[in-house]
C-alpha positions in Angstrom: -7.0 11.5 -2.2 -4.8 9.2 0.4 -1.8 11.2 -0.7 -3.5 14.5 -0.2 -4.7 13.6 3.2 -1.3 12.3 4.0 0.4 15.2 3.0 -2.1 17.5 5.1 -1.3 15.1 8.1 2.3 15.6 7.8 2.0 19.3 7.4 -0.3 19.4 10.8 2.1 17.0 12.4 4.7 19.2 11.7 3.1 22.8 12.7 1.9 21.0 16.1 5.3 20.3 16.6 6.9 23.5 16.0 4.0 25.3 17.9 4.1 22.9 21.2 8.3 22.9 21.0 8.1 18.9 20.2 11.0 17.7 18.6 10.0 16.8 15.0 9.8 13.3 14.1 10.8 14.1 10.4 15.1 13.4 9.5 17.0 16.6 10.4 19.1 16.1 7.2 18.2 16.7 3.6 19.4 12.8 2.8 16.8 11.7 5.3 14.3 13.7 3.9 15.0 12.2 0.2 14.9 8.8 1.8 11.2 9.5 3.3 10.6 10.8 0.2 12.2 8.0 -2.0 10.1 5.6 0.6 6.5 7.1 0.2 6.7 7.3 -3.7 7.8 3.6 -3.8 4.8 2.8 -1.6 2.5 4.8 -3.6 3.5 3.2 -6.9 3.4 -0.3 -5.5 0.2 0.5 -4.0 -1.1 1.7 -7.6 0.6 -1.3 -9.3 -0.7 -4.0 -6.8 -4.5 -2.7 -7.0 -4.9 -4.6 -10.7 -6.6 -7.8 -10.9 -4.3 -11.0 -10.9 -4.0 -11.8 -14.4 -4.5 -15.5 -13.7 -7.4 -15.7 -11.4 -9.3 -18.5 -13.4 -6.3 -20.7 -12.5 -6.7 -20.0 -8.9 -7.8 -22.7 -6.5 -11.0 -22.2 -4.3 -12.0 -23.3 -1.0 -12.0 -26.9 -2.4 -8.2 -26.7 -3.6 -9.7 -27.0 -7.2 -9.4 -24.7 -9.9 -12.3 -23.7 -11.7 -11.4 -25.4 -15.0 -11.5 -28.8 -12.7 -14.8 -28.1 -11.0 -16.4 -27.6 -14.4 -14.8 -30.8 -16.0 -14.6 -33.1 -13.0 -17.3 -32.0 -10.3 -16.8 -33.3 -7.1 -19.3 -33.9 -4.3 -18.5 -32.9 -0.9 
C-alpha cells in the first residue's frame, strides 16, 4: 500500500511540475533515475526485512537491566 501511494504521489508531483512549469525534482539523466530507483527498492526491501520480530527478544534486557531469565530465577525487589 505504501509503495502504491508513493508512486501515486511521485506521478502527481511530476504532473504538477509539468503543468506549472516548475523544474522537476527528478534527476535529468537515465543513470540518476536508475540510482533513485535502486535507492527506493533498497529502502523497501530493508523495510520488509527489518519488520520481522527480533530472534533473541527473550534475552534482551528490560527496564530493570535484567534479562527475562535472570528475573525469573533471581527476583530482585526494587
